C-alpha positions in Angstrom: -34.5 -96.3 116.8 -36.7 -93.6 116.3 -36.1 -89.7 115.8 -33.7 -90.1 112.8 -32.2 -86.8 112.0 -34.6 -87.0 108.8 -34.8 -83.3 107.3 -38.3 -81.9 106.1 -38.9 -81.3 102.3 -40.5 -78.5 100.7 -41.9 -80.6 97.7 -40.9 -84.1 96.6 -41.6 -85.5 93.4 -41.7 -89.4 92.3 -41.6 -90.1 88.6 -42.6 -93.5 87.7 -39.9 -95.0 85.2 -40.8 -98.4 85.2 -43.9 -100.2 86.2 -46.3 -103.0 85.1 -49.3 -101.1 83.4 -49.0 -98.3 80.9 -52.1 -96.1 79.9 -51.5 -93.2 77.6 -55.2 -92.2 77.7 -55.1 -91.4 81.2 -55.1 -87.8 81.0 -56.8 -86.2 84.3 -53.9 -84.6 86.6 -54.6 -83.6 89.9 -52.2 -80.8 92.0 -50.7 -84.0 93.3 -50.8 -86.1 90.0 -49.2 -85.5 87.1 -50.1 -87.9 83.8 -47.6 -88.1 81.2 -48.5 -86.1 77.8 -47.2 -88.5 74.9 -48.6 -88.1 71.5 -47.8 -91.0 68.7 -45.5 -92.3 67.5 -44.6 -91.9 70.9 -45.3 -94.0 73.6 -44.1 -96.0 77.1 -43.5 -99.4 77.8 -44.8 -101.3 80.9 -42.8 -104.3 82.1 -43.1 -106.6 85.4 -40.1 -104.2 86.9 -40.1 -101.2 89.1 -38.3 -97.8 89.1 -38.8 -94.5 90.0 -36.8 -91.1 90.3 -37.0 -89.4 93.7 -36.5 -85.6 93.9 -36.6 -83.6 97.0 -36.1 -80.7 97.7 -35.7 -78.2 100.8 -35.2 -74.8 100.1 -33.1 -74.1 97.3 -31.6 -77.1 97.8 -32.1 -80.4 95.7 -31.2 -83.8 95.7 -32.2 -86.9 92.8 -32.2 -90.3 93.4 -32.5 -93.6 91.5 -34.8 -96.3 93.3 -34.4 -99.4 91.6 -33.8 -100.0 87.6 -36.4 -102.1 86.3 -36.2 -105.6 84.8 -34.4 -104.5 81.8 -32.5 -101.5 80.3 -35.0 -101.3 77.8 -38.0 -99.9 79.6 -36.0 -97.4 82.0 -33.9 -95.8 78.8 -36.7 -95.9 76.5 -39.4 -93.9 79.1 -36.5 -91.9 79.9 -36.5 -90.7 76.9 -40.0 -90.2 76.4 -40.3 -88.5 79.1 -37.4 -86.6 79.1 -36.2 -87.3 82.3 -32.2 -86.4 82.5 -30.7 -89.9 84.0 -27.3 -87.9 83.9 -28.2 -85.5 87.0 -28.6 -88.9 89.4 -26.7 -88.4 92.6 -27.5 -91.7 93.9 -29.1 -94.8 93.9 -31.2 -96.9 96.2 -32.1 -100.4 95.5 -34.8 -101.8 97.8 -33.6 -105.4 97.1 -32.0 -108.0 95.4 -34.4 -109.1 92.9 -33.6 -109.0 89.1 -36.9 -106.9 88.3 -35.7 -104.5 89.8 -31.9 -104.2 89.1 -31.9 -105.4 85.5 -31.3 -102.0 83.9 -29.2 -101.0 86.9 -25.2 -101.9 85.2 -26.6 -100.1 81.7 -27.3 -97.0 83.9 -24.2 -97.1 85.5 -22.0 -97.2 82.5 -23.4 -94.8 80.9 -23.5 -92.1 83.6 -19.9 -92.0 82.9 -18.6 -91.1 86.9 -18.8 -92.9 89.9 -21.7 -92.7 92.0 -23.4 -94.1 95.1 -25.4 -97.1 95.6 -27.4 -97.6 98.9 -28.3 -101.4 99.5 -28.4 -104.0 102.1 -25.3 -106.7 102.1 -28.0 -109.3 101.5 -29.1 -108.0 98.2 -26.2 -110.2 96.6 -27.4 -113.3 97.7 -28.0 -116.3 95.1 -31.8 -116.4 94.6 -34.6 -118.5 93.6 -38.5 -119.6 93.2 -39.5 -123.1 94.1 -43.2 -123.7 93.0 -44.8 -126.4 94.5 -47.8 -125.9 92.2 -45.4 -126.2 89.1 -43.0 -128.5 90.6 -39.8 -126.4 88.8 -37.3 -124.4 90.7 -36.4 -121.4 88.6 -32.9 -119.7 88.8 -33.1 -116.1 89.4 -30.4 -113.5 88.1 -27.9 -112.6 90.7 -26.9 -109.1 91.9 -23.0 -109.1 91.1 -21.2 -106.6 93.3 -17.6 -106.6 91.0 -20.0 -105.8 88.3 -21.6 -102.8 89.6 -18.1 -101.6 91.2 -16.5 -101.9 87.8 -19.7 -100.6 86.3 -18.9 -97.2 88.7 -20.8 -98.0 91.6 -19.4 -96.9 94.7 -21.3 -99.6 96.9 -22.7 -98.4 100.5 -24.0 -101.6 102.1 -26.4 -100.7 105.3 -28.5 -102.8 107.6 -29.7 -99.6 109.9 -32.0 -96.9 109.3 -29.8 -94.1 107.8 -30.3 -90.8 105.4 -29.1 -90.1 102.3 -29.3 -87.4 99.6 -28.4 -84.8 102.7 -30.9 -85.9 105.1 -33.4 -85.8 103.2 -34.7 -89.0 102.3 -34.6 -92.2 105.3 -33.9 -95.9 103.9 -35.7 -98.3 106.3 -32.8 -100.1 106.8 -34.2 -104.3 108.0 -37.7 -104.3 108.4 -39.0 -105.4 111.5 -41.9 -107.7 111.2 -44.9 -107.1 113.7 -47.7 -108.0 111.7 -49.2 -111.3 112.1 -50.0 -111.7 108.9 -47.3 -110.2 107.0 -45.3 -113.4 107.0 -43.3 -113.2 104.0 -43.2 -115.6 100.4 -42.4 -119.2 101.2 -41.8 -120.3 97.7 -38.7 -117.8 97.4 -35.6 -119.2 98.4 -32.0 -117.7 98.9 -28.6 -119.7 99.5 -27.2 -118.2 103.0 -23.9 -119.9 103.6 -24.0 -123.7 101.6 -27.8 -123.9 102.2 -31.0 -123.1 100.1 -33.5 -121.5 102.9 -37.0 -120.1 102.7 -35.5 -116.0 101.7 -35.7 -114.5 105.0 -35.5 -110.8 103.0 -33.3 -109.1 105.2 -32.5 -106.7 102.3 -36.3 -105.9 101.6 -36.2 -101.5 102.4 -38.2 -99.1 101.6 -37.8 -95.1 101.9 -39.4 -92.3 103.7 -39.2 -88.3 103.0 -41.1 -86.2 105.9 -43.1 -83.5 103.4 -43.8 -80.2 105.3 -47.0 -80.0 106.7 -48.3 -83.4 105.4 -46.3 -86.0 107.1 -44.3 -88.9 105.5 -44.6 -90.2 102.1 -43.5 -93.9 101.7 -41.8 -95.9 98.7 -41.6 -99.1 98.4 -40.2 -101.7 95.9 -41.7 -104.9 96.7 -42.3 -104.6 100.4 -41.4 -108.3 100.9 -41.2 -107.2 104.3 -45.1 -106.8 104.4 -46.2 -103.0 103.3 -47.5 -102.6 106.6 -44.7 -103.5 108.7 -42.7 -101.4 106.1 -44.7 -98.4 106.7 -44.7 -98.8 110.8 -41.2 -99.4 110.9 -40.7 -95.8 108.8 -42.6 -94.2 111.2 -40.7 -95.4 114.3 -37.6 -94.8 112.4 -38.5 -91.0 111.6 -40.3 -90.4 114.9 -43.3 -89.0 112.4 -46.7 -90.6 112.7 -48.9 -88.9 110.3 -48.9 -90.8 107.1 -49.5 -88.7 103.4 -49.1 -91.1 100.9 -47.9 -94.3 100.6 -46.4 -95.9 96.9 -44.9 -98.7 95.8 -45.5 -102.4 95.0 -47.1 -104.1 97.9 -46.5 -107.7 96.3 -50.2 -109.1 97.0 -50.5 -111.0 93.7 -50.7 -114.5 93.4 -52.7 -117.2 95.0 -50.2 -117.1 98.4 -51.0 -113.4 98.8 -55.1 -113.2 97.9 -56.0 -114.1 101.5 -53.9 -111.2 102.8 -54.9 -108.3 100.5 -58.4 -107.5 103.0 -56.4 -107.5 106.0 -53.3 -105.2 104.8 -56.4 -103.2 103.2 -57.9 -102.8 106.8 -54.7 -101.8 107.9 -53.7 -99.7 105.4 -56.9 -97.7 106.9 -56.2 -97.3 109.9 -52.4 -95.9 108.8 -54.9 -93.3 107.0 -52.8 -91.8 104.2 -54.3 -89.2 102.3 -53.3 -91.1 99.1 -52.3 -94.8 98.1 -50.6 -96.2 94.8 -50.1 -99.3 94.5 -47.7 -100.6 92.0 -46.1 -103.1 90.2 -46.7 -106.7 92.4 -49.4 -105.8 94.1 -51.1 -107.5 91.8 -54.6 -106.8 89.5 -56.9 -108.2 92.4 -55.7 -106.1 95.1 -55.3 -102.8 93.0 -59.5 -103.1 92.0 -59.7 -104.2 96.3 -57.8 -100.6 96.8 -59.8 -99.0 94.4 -63.2 -100.2 96.0 -62.7 -99.9 99.5 -60.6 -96.5 99.6 -61.9 -94.9 96.8 -61.0 -91.3 97.8 -57.4 -91.8 98.3 -56.7 -94.8 95.7 -54.6 -93.4 92.8 -53.9 -96.0 90.2 -50.5 -95.9 88.4 -49.5 -96.0 85.2 -45.7 -95.8 83.5 -44.6 -92.1 83.1 -47.0 -90.7 85.9 -45.4 -88.4 88.6 -46.6 -87.4 91.8 -45.9 -83.9 93.6 -46.0 -83.9 97.4 -45.5 -80.2 98.7 
């Protein structure tokens, strides 16, 4: 798997279009962190969803990819408008997995684009899914991603199981993430219908991306990281043939009682990976985000909707 033909980039920009937290008073900026300057009556919306715009540049070559589309079109389009982000320039879409808080705005985005566009995802993103939560006694069906609906809206669906590259070889898609970290054991309350049976969701479709920034190393972005954020980073290191990790961003799925026991081990392993920056988002959860802030203070960055990260 090692040594995918991943090209180096000169610049990688990640703009947060949908996330669980918004704070218009986070005004401080650095060479890496660019906070949105939004004045009343404008505002940015938070939601339980995830979407980022990925922009890569190598020399004069530039590519723009939409990673996930939030839980609804409302926040995605509102925030893009306030931030003056032109979604019309998106060349392709990467969907991290088939959960509704990542594809909610996708159909409207595709229809509004008015042209055919590739969408890269795992074939099991289209599975029926539900939550079976013992402490509530409820089984909750989740919205299902509709392949035919995507195609009718303008998507050219590309199903991938193995590591591959998009954006002319500048962005590495993980494919199915190998599970090697002992404590990252998935989400037993999440179920998927495979064949005619409901089973604990194996989340084969959960993927992340990596970009190799020249002189810096890998920048890894996960959606929910149901495969485990440590598994995801290590898998992408092997696939890229690059050991150095510059930054890790995205949802780490450490919220709630099932995952609180592995917050500590996750931080310990993240420290061993030794990224320069750690940006937990979305489903990482309040307790885990605060632990990252306390235990990795020099590397931690608090994300907020509209924040852009520039790695170069």
